[in-house]
N, C-alpha and C positions, 0 to 999 in steps of 0.2 A: 885406550880401552879395547880397541879392536884386537891388539896383540894379546891381551889377557884372554879374551874369549877364544881366540885362535889357539892359544896354549891349552886352555881348558878343554876345548874340542879335541885336540890332539891327545890329551890325557885320557879322555873318555873313550877314545878309539883304540887304546892299547889294551893288552890283556889285563885282567882276566875277561873271559867271555861274558856276555850279558847275564847268562843264567847263574854266574858265580859272583856277580857284583852285588854289593849290599844295597846300593841305591841305583835306580834307573837313571838314564840320561835325562829324562824329563824331571825327575826329582832333583837332580843336581842343578839343572837349569832354574828350577823354582827357587832353590836356595840362593843362587846367584842373584836372581831378580829381587828376592827378599832383602838381601844385603844391599843391593843397589838402591832400593827404595828407602831402606833405613838410613843409609849414608847420604843420600841426596847428592848435592854438589861436592861433598867432601871426598867422594870416591873411595877406592880400596885397592889393595894389591893382591897379587896371586897367592902370597903366603897366607893372607887372611881368608881367602876363599878355601884354600886347602885345609886350614884349621876348622872351618865351619863344616866342610865335608867330612873330615875325620870325626868331629863331634856327632854329626848326624849318623854316621856309620856305627859309632859306639852306642848310640841310643837304639838303633835298629837291632844290634846284637843283643843288648840287654833286654829289649822287648821280646825278642824271639826266645831267649832263654827263659824269661818269665812265663811265656805261653807254653813252653815245653814242660815246665814244672807244674803249672796249673792244670795242664791236660793229662798229667800222670805219666808222661814219657820220660821225665827226669825227676830225680830227687835233689833237694837242695841241702847243703850242709854248711857249717861255719867252721873253718879250719884255719888256725893261726891268723885270725883277724881278717880272713877273706872268705868270700862266697865260693863254694865249690859245688858243681853239679855233676851228677853221674846218671847214666841211663838206668831206668827201672827195667824190670823184666819185660813189661809192656813195650818200653822203648827199644830194648834189644830185639824183640820180636818184630817191631816195625822196621828196624834197620835191616834185619835178615830178609824180610819180605821185599824190601826195596832192592836188595842185592839180587834176588831171584828174578826180578822183572826187568 
């Protein structure tokens, strides 16, 4: 189990930088503790942790995209059976302001 936590710690310390990560180190640690609690004595392996982290990252991306649509920064469309989002004029202005600062 110590090897697993050491490997995960190593994974967390590699790029991308913290400001570009979808989950904080504390959030990943909480996911691991949650998995450990749910599994109890059965344990788990690194691949299972990585799948849970990927799942959580996907949820974070989807939540962020929904917030952008609901705030008016993006519009949502349905194209070829998939969701597509694109920046609204308000969203483009926000991006341009961000580039200037």
